[in-house]
One Martini backbone bead per residue (centre of mass of N, CA, C, O) as a GRO file, in nm:
protein
  329
    1MET     BB    1  -8.636   9.661  10.023
    2ASP     BB    2  -8.626   9.370  10.225
    3LEU     BB    3  -8.354   9.167  10.249
    4LYS     BB    4  -8.447   8.971  10.487
    5GLU     BB    5  -8.672   8.818  10.307
    6TRP     BB    6  -8.424   8.708  10.151
    7LYS     BB    7  -8.363   8.355  10.077
    8ASP     BB    8  -8.161   8.151   9.943
    9ILE     BB    9  -8.048   7.911   9.694
   10TRP     BB   10  -8.098   7.891   9.358
   11VAL     BB   11  -8.154   7.617   9.114
   12PHE     BB   12  -8.169   7.567   8.782
   13ILE     BB   13  -8.316   7.280   8.619
   14GLU     BB   14  -8.225   7.173   8.337
   15HIS     BB   15  -8.385   7.024   8.042
   16GLU     BB   16  -8.426   6.720   7.823
   17ASN     BB   17  -8.664   6.509   7.782
   18GLY     BB   18  -8.657   6.461   8.114
   19GLU     BB   19  -8.347   6.537   8.132
   20PRO     BB   20  -8.094   6.635   8.311
   21LEU     BB   21  -7.861   6.867   8.314
   22GLY     BB   22  -7.542   6.902   8.433
   23VAL     BB   23  -7.526   7.202   8.531
   24GLY     BB   24  -7.733   7.189   8.765
   25LEU     BB   25  -7.573   6.976   8.933
   26GLU     BB   26  -7.320   7.147   8.964
   27LEU     BB   27  -7.460   7.393   9.109
   28ILE     BB   28  -7.542   7.253   9.366
   29ASN     BB   29  -7.257   7.214   9.479
   30GLU     BB   30  -7.182   7.517   9.488
   31ALA     BB   31  -7.425   7.608   9.659
   32LYS     BB   32  -7.342   7.450   9.911
   33ARG     BB   33  -7.089   7.611   9.967
   34LEU     BB   34  -7.226   7.886   9.998
   35ALA     BB   35  -7.441   7.808  10.215
   36ALA     BB   36  -7.232   7.744  10.440
   37GLN     BB   37  -7.155   8.059  10.463
   38SER     BB   38  -7.471   8.189  10.477
   39GLY     BB   39  -7.700   7.997  10.604
   40GLU     BB   40  -7.839   7.839  10.372
   41GLN     BB   41  -8.039   7.706  10.121
   42VAL     BB   42  -8.092   7.460   9.867
   43VAL     BB   43  -8.289   7.526   9.570
   44ALA     BB   44  -8.460   7.342   9.344
   45VAL     BB   45  -8.577   7.421   9.013
   46VAL     BB   46  -8.869   7.267   8.861
   47ILE     BB   47  -8.964   7.284   8.512
   48ALA     BB   48  -9.220   7.060   8.391
   49ASP     BB   49  -9.366   6.769   8.277
   50GLU     BB   50  -9.142   6.548   8.314
   51SER     BB   51  -8.995   6.505   8.655
   52GLU     BB   52  -8.874   6.253   8.794
   53LYS     BB   53  -8.568   6.258   8.710
   54ILE     BB   54  -8.510   6.548   8.802
   55VAL     BB   55  -8.583   6.524   9.101
   56THR     BB   56  -8.399   6.291   9.173
   57ALA     BB   57  -8.132   6.431   9.100
   58ALA     BB   58  -8.154   6.680   9.285
   59ALA     BB   59  -8.152   6.513   9.546
   60GLU     BB   60  -7.890   6.334   9.501
   61TYR     BB   61  -7.705   6.614   9.452
   62GLY     BB   62  -7.811   6.809   9.730
   63ALA     BB   63  -8.072   6.923   9.771
   64ASP     BB   64  -8.284   7.051  10.022
   65LYS     BB   65  -8.493   7.152   9.804
   66ILE     BB   66  -8.805   7.149   9.604
   67ILE     BB   67  -8.937   7.319   9.325
   68LEU     BB   68  -9.252   7.236   9.163
   69VAL     BB   69  -9.349   7.257   8.811
   70GLU     BB   70  -9.632   7.147   8.624
   71GLY     BB   71  -9.672   7.109   8.259
   72LYS     BB   72  -9.725   7.112   7.922
   73GLU     BB   73  -9.583   7.400   7.872
   74TYR     BB   74  -9.292   7.254   7.998
   75GLY     BB   75  -9.162   7.043   7.802
   76HIS     BB   76  -9.039   7.291   7.655
   77TYR     BB   77  -8.863   7.548   7.607
   78ASN     BB   78  -9.004   7.878   7.701
   79THR     BB   79  -8.977   8.197   7.751
   80ASP     BB   80  -9.262   8.279   7.851
   81ALA     BB   81  -9.332   8.044   8.043
   82TYR     BB   82  -9.074   8.038   8.224
   83SER     BB   83  -9.068   8.338   8.313
   84TYR     BB   84  -9.344   8.347   8.439
   85CYS     BB   85  -9.300   8.123   8.646
   86MET     BB   86  -9.042   8.233   8.787
   87THR     BB   87  -9.158   8.504   8.878
   88ARG     BB   88  -9.378   8.389   9.063
   89LEU     BB   89  -9.187   8.238   9.251
   90ILE     BB   90  -9.019   8.479   9.348
   91GLU     BB   91  -9.251   8.651   9.465
   92LYS     BB   92  -9.319   8.430   9.686
   93HIS     BB   93  -9.016   8.317   9.802
   94LYS     BB   94  -8.758   8.491   9.800
   95PRO     BB   95  -8.468   8.480   9.681
   96ASN     BB   96  -8.140   8.575   9.706
   97SER     BB   97  -8.043   8.359   9.483
   98MET     BB   98  -7.949   8.265   9.131
   99LEU     BB   99  -7.870   7.976   8.938
  100VAL     BB  100  -7.760   7.956   8.592
  101GLY     BB  101  -7.703   7.819   8.310
  102ALA     BB  102  -7.480   7.891   8.026
  103THR     BB  103  -7.695   7.843   7.813
  104MET     BB  104  -7.911   7.902   7.578
  105ASN     BB  105  -8.152   7.910   7.782
  106GLY     BB  106  -8.018   8.055   8.025
  107ARG     BB  107  -7.946   8.320   7.857
  108ASP     BB  108  -8.257   8.379   7.835
  109LEU     BB  109  -8.386   8.359   8.121
  110GLY     BB  110  -8.221   8.541   8.308
  111PRO     BB  111  -8.278   8.831   8.181
  112LYS     BB  112  -8.586   8.812   8.184
  113VAL     BB  113  -8.613   8.793   8.493
  114ALA     BB  114  -8.443   9.039   8.575
  115GLY     BB  115  -8.625   9.245   8.433
  116ALA     BB  116  -8.891   9.175   8.587
  117MET     BB  117  -8.732   9.228   8.883
  118HIS     BB  118  -8.526   9.464   8.882
  119THR     BB  119  -8.241   9.324   8.838
  120GLY     BB  120  -7.943   9.166   8.833
  121LEU     BB  121  -7.692   9.034   8.590
  122THR     BB  122  -7.445   8.774   8.556
  123ALA     BB  123  -7.242   8.659   8.299
  124ASP     BB  124  -7.036   8.395   8.266
  125CYS     BB  125  -6.937   8.250   8.512
  126THR     BB  126  -6.635   8.103   8.701
  127GLU     BB  127  -6.692   8.239   8.986
  128LEU     BB  128  -6.768   8.219   9.352
  129GLU     BB  129  -6.893   8.431   9.616
  130ILE     BB  130  -6.964   8.480   9.981
  131THR     BB  131  -7.125   8.613  10.239
  132GLU     BB  132  -7.279   8.593  10.542
  133ASP     BB  133  -7.516   8.801  10.416
  134GLY     BB  134  -7.543   8.704  10.091
  135VAL     BB  135  -7.323   8.834   9.911
  136VAL     BB  136  -7.242   8.812   9.582
  137THR     BB  137  -6.960   8.711   9.388
  138TRP     BB  138  -6.922   8.776   9.050
  139ILE     BB  139  -6.704   8.590   8.835
  140ARG     BB  140  -6.547   8.726   8.531
  141PRO     BB  141  -6.452   8.783   8.234
  142ALA     BB  142  -6.271   9.073   8.106
  143LEU     BB  143  -6.152   9.242   7.856
  144GLY     BB  144  -6.098   8.979   7.678
  145GLY     BB  145  -5.965   8.821   7.940
  146ASN     BB  146  -5.750   9.022   8.101
  147LEU     BB  147  -5.967   9.005   8.335
  148MET     BB  148  -6.134   8.986   8.654
  149GLY     BB  149  -6.456   9.030   8.740
  150HIS     BB  150  -6.626   9.194   9.021
  151ILE     BB  151  -6.969   9.140   9.098
  152TYR     BB  152  -7.248   9.330   9.230
  153CYS     BB  153  -7.588   9.303   9.416
  154PRO     BB  154  -7.681   9.477   9.700
  155ASP     BB  155  -7.999   9.617   9.647
  156THR     BB  156  -8.113   9.358   9.498
  157ARG     BB  157  -8.377   9.111   9.429
  158PRO     BB  158  -8.235   8.876   9.298
  159GLN     BB  159  -7.941   8.726   9.256
  160ILE     BB  160  -7.805   8.685   8.922
  161GLY     BB  161  -7.651   8.397   8.746
  162THR     BB  162  -7.445   8.276   8.498
  163VAL     BB  163  -7.299   7.943   8.443
  164ARG     BB  164  -7.072   7.752   8.328
  165PRO     BB  165  -7.017   7.467   8.210
  166ALA     BB  166  -6.776   7.278   8.394
  167VAL     BB  167  -6.667   7.454   8.631
  168PHE     BB  168  -6.813   7.251   8.810
  169LYS     BB  169  -6.853   6.986   9.021
  170ARG     BB  170  -6.998   6.715   9.106
  171ALA     BB  171  -7.135   6.532   9.321
  172GLU     BB  172  -7.192   6.259   9.487
  173PRO     BB  173  -7.442   6.057   9.471
  174GLU     BB  174  -7.744   5.988   9.670
  175THR     BB  175  -7.907   5.722   9.672
  176GLY     BB  176  -8.246   5.784   9.762
  177ARG     BB  177  -8.272   6.069   9.822
  178LYS     BB  178  -8.474   6.282  10.030
  179VAL     BB  179  -8.698   6.563   9.985
  180ASP     BB  180  -8.860   6.840   9.988
  181ILE     BB  181  -9.168   6.916   9.807
  182ILE     BB  182  -9.277   7.205   9.631
  183LYS     BB  183  -9.590   7.254   9.501
  184GLU     BB  184  -9.680   7.437   9.206
  185ASP     BB  185  -9.962   7.613   9.052
  186ILE     BB  186  -9.878   7.718   8.718
  187LYS     BB  187 -10.057   7.898   8.483
  188VAL     BB  188 -10.033   7.998   8.156
  189PRO     BB  189 -10.146   8.226   7.977
  190ALA     BB  190 -10.204   8.219   7.646
  191GLU     BB  191 -10.123   8.529   7.590
  192GLU     BB  192  -9.818   8.488   7.702
  193ILE     BB  193  -9.774   8.295   7.453
  194ARG     BB  194  -9.585   8.372   7.146
  195MET     BB  195  -9.492   8.068   7.120
  196LYS     BB  196  -9.432   7.757   6.934
  197LEU     BB  197  -9.382   7.426   6.892
  198LEU     BB  198  -9.336   7.242   6.594
  199GLU     BB  199  -9.034   7.112   6.622
  200PHE     BB  200  -8.812   6.847   6.720
  201VAL     BB  201  -8.455   6.859   6.659
  202ALA     BB  202  -8.217   6.647   6.677
  203ASN     BB  203  -7.914   6.569   6.704
  204PRO     BB  204  -7.698   6.398   6.557
  205PRO     BB  205  -7.544   6.125   6.604
  206SER     BB  206  -7.246   6.063   6.814
  207ASP     BB  207  -6.942   5.906   6.907
  208LYS     BB  208  -6.840   6.166   7.022
  209PRO     BB  209  -6.752   6.308   7.288
  210LYS     BB  210  -6.785   6.556   7.495
  211ILE     BB  211  -6.558   6.769   7.623
  212GLU     BB  212  -6.723   6.848   7.893
  213GLU     BB  213  -6.741   6.507   7.959
  214SER     BB  214  -6.436   6.459   7.970
  215ASN     BB  215  -6.149   6.321   8.142
  216ILE     BB  216  -5.973   6.335   7.866
  217LEU     BB  217  -5.750   6.584   7.721
  218VAL     BB  218  -5.633   6.680   7.390
  219VAL     BB  219  -5.475   6.998   7.324
  220GLY     BB  220  -5.454   7.220   7.052
  221GLY     BB  221  -5.248   7.462   6.889
  222ARG     BB  222  -5.053   7.669   6.703
  223GLY     BB  223  -4.799   7.469   6.728
  224LEU     BB  224  -4.897   7.256   6.506
  225GLY     BB  225  -4.933   7.439   6.215
  226LYS     BB  226  -5.148   7.201   6.125
  227GLY     BB  227  -5.415   6.993   6.085
  228GLU     BB  228  -5.267   6.716   6.039
  229ASN     BB  229  -5.134   6.716   6.338
  230PHE     BB  230  -5.396   6.609   6.489
  231ASP     BB  231  -5.339   6.306   6.450
  232MET     BB  232  -5.135   6.290   6.682
  233LEU     BB  233  -5.344   6.354   6.904
  234GLN     BB  234  -5.533   6.117   6.845
  235ASP     BB  235  -5.334   5.896   6.922
  236LEU     BB  236  -5.309   5.983   7.217
  237ALA     BB  237  -5.608   5.972   7.291
  238ASP     BB  238  -5.648   5.672   7.224
  239ALA     BB  239  -5.440   5.565   7.433
  240LEU     BB  240  -5.610   5.715   7.682
  241GLY     BB  241  -5.922   5.759   7.631
  242GLY     BB  242  -5.973   6.028   7.474
  243VAL     BB  243  -6.000   6.377   7.367
  244VAL     BB  244  -6.011   6.616   7.117
  245ALA     BB  245  -5.891   6.955   7.115
  246GLY     BB  246  -5.903   7.327   7.104
  247SER     BB  247  -5.819   7.633   7.024
  248ARG     BB  248  -5.891   7.928   6.881
  249LYS     BB  249  -5.664   7.913   6.671
  250ALA     BB  250  -5.750   7.634   6.556
  251VAL     BB  251  -6.030   7.724   6.466
  252ASP     BB  252  -5.951   7.968   6.282
  253ALA     BB  253  -5.775   7.761   6.096
  254GLY     BB  254  -5.957   7.485   6.062
  255TRP     BB  255  -5.862   7.226   6.249
  256ILE     BB  256  -6.128   7.272   6.427
  257THR     BB  257  -6.412   7.276   6.589
  258VAL     BB  258  -6.615   7.472   6.789
  259ASP     BB  259  -6.718   7.228   6.969
  260ASP     BB  260  -6.381   7.186   7.042
  261GLN     BB  261  -6.355   7.449   7.215
  262VAL     BB  262  -6.134   7.611   7.437
  263GLY     BB  263  -6.270   7.881   7.627
  264GLN     BB  264  -6.420   8.179   7.634
  265THR     BB  265  -6.548   8.116   7.325
  266GLY     BB  266  -6.609   7.837   7.435
  267LYS     BB  267  -6.538   7.586   7.649
  268THR     BB  268  -6.579   7.445   7.965
  269VAL     BB  269  -6.337   7.253   8.151
  270SER     BB  270  -6.284   6.947   8.394
  271PRO     BB  271  -6.068   6.733   8.385
  272ASN     BB  272  -5.842   6.509   8.498
  273ILE     BB  273  -5.692   6.540   8.208
  274TYR     BB  274  -5.468   6.796   8.064
  275ILE     BB  275  -5.333   6.831   7.735
  276ALA     BB  276  -5.104   7.078   7.630
  277VAL     BB  277  -5.040   7.149   7.279
  278GLY     BB  278  -4.910   7.432   7.167
  279ILE     BB  279  -4.985   7.623   7.420
  280SER     BB  280  -4.939   7.923   7.575
  281GLY     BB  281  -5.174   8.058   7.789
  282ALA     BB  282  -5.393   8.244   7.763
  283ILE     BB  283  -5.660   8.361   7.938
  284GLN     BB  284  -5.874   8.284   7.719
  285HIS     BB  285  -5.803   7.980   7.772
  286THR     BB  286  -5.764   7.918   8.086
  287VAL     BB  287  -6.061   7.984   8.174
  288GLY     BB  288  -6.154   7.690   8.039
  289MET     BB  289  -5.920   7.491   8.233
  290GLU     BB  290  -5.836   7.556   8.544
  291LYS     BB  291  -6.012   7.298   8.678
  292SER     BB  292  -5.817   7.096   8.627
  293ASP     BB  293  -5.650   6.850   8.784
  294VAL     BB  294  -5.444   6.776   8.540
  295VAL     BB  295  -5.157   6.941   8.392
  296ILE     BB  296  -5.010   6.897   8.065
  297ALA     BB  297  -4.727   7.062   7.925
  298ILE     BB  298  -4.635   7.135   7.574
  299ASN     BB  299  -4.336   7.334   7.511
  300ASN     BB  300  -4.065   7.534   7.368
  301ASP     BB  301  -4.145   7.758   7.586
  302PRO     BB  302  -4.041   7.826   7.908
  303MET     BB  303  -4.240   8.106   7.923
  304ALA     BB  304  -4.504   7.989   7.911
  305PRO     BB  305  -4.803   8.038   8.079
  306ILE     BB  306  -4.899   7.735   8.105
  307PHE     BB  307  -4.683   7.659   8.330
  308ASP     BB  308  -4.840   7.795   8.572
  309LEU     BB  309  -5.068   7.546   8.559
  310ALA     BB  310  -4.885   7.312   8.566
  311THR     BB  311  -4.806   6.999   8.687
  312TYR     BB  312  -4.662   6.925   8.408
  313SER     BB  313  -4.351   6.999   8.239
  314ILE     BB  314  -4.267   7.019   7.878
  315VAL     BB  315  -3.966   7.102   7.722
  316GLY     BB  316  -4.018   7.104   7.365
  317ASP     BB  317  -4.069   6.906   7.091
  318LEU     BB  318  -4.378   6.797   7.003
  319PHE     BB  319  -4.293   6.609   6.753
  320GLU     BB  320  -4.134   6.421   6.961
  321ILE     BB  321  -4.302   6.383   7.225
  322VAL     BB  322  -4.582   6.268   7.144
  323PRO     BB  323  -4.495   5.996   7.013
  324GLU     BB  324  -4.343   5.895   7.263
  325LEU     BB  325  -4.586   5.901   7.454
  326THR     BB  326  -4.764   5.710   7.293
  327ALA     BB  327  -4.572   5.466   7.292
  328ALA     BB  328  -4.553   5.436   7.601
  329ILE     BB  329  -4.874   5.397   7.639
   0.00000   0.00000   0.00000
């Protein structure tokens, strides 16, 4: 393999019902940072049936070029169709590296393509680095979150990694921005598709915002003592216009749902304000929130690790502090 033939950073833009998911747009911004160091371009890869909104978003959020494949077989994600299409694209265009969101579909597509291309894949990355000659350092929690692994794929291409949603922030979109679009006509042979969609069942509508999309989070941990005390956090979140979330300990205790869990085994978030209440700050938790802009930590243990990340630290009884803070707001 002549590594010099492989260039540019690809970002797979995942979508649902013709709408781009946020993780692909976040990854464009991080890919731009990496590309500035390696002298490459950022190429958004769009595989879809209805692509207009997806292509527009990819351009406005900073992609240098877009590779577009359209077809009825790409209306909803399908392992066989998408991996067949992506493999053909890689064989033709030879990207140096490819970023995929660590979503349910991304965690399926990434390893399928890596296996077909006989290359490596690093899953659930939370940080990325790159050298001038394009070798990516894929950084992710390892050994139960007790250390951060630095993983390389120096001898095969493309280098592929899945990256958690909300680890990186989107750039400000440039409305009306236009870029070159490379259209490829790839039809998947019928015998290659071993499954078909029978019915698409959408999640029931919910008034509660997703924690990974919220700008203000009030997050409770084991220090709350019992589930009823999360009502106190809800009062604070309501006063701030925010959303309540919890740590793994809170989920294990049944105080909050797994959909609202922050951390290595939950979701990664990067809000403007993150209020950690009764959370000690083990690395398994902090890996999911360390990119927050402002961290306010409330804990009665002055040696709690969460204070190492905190912008503002409040040492004291959370049952006294939180109501006072809510009343003040």
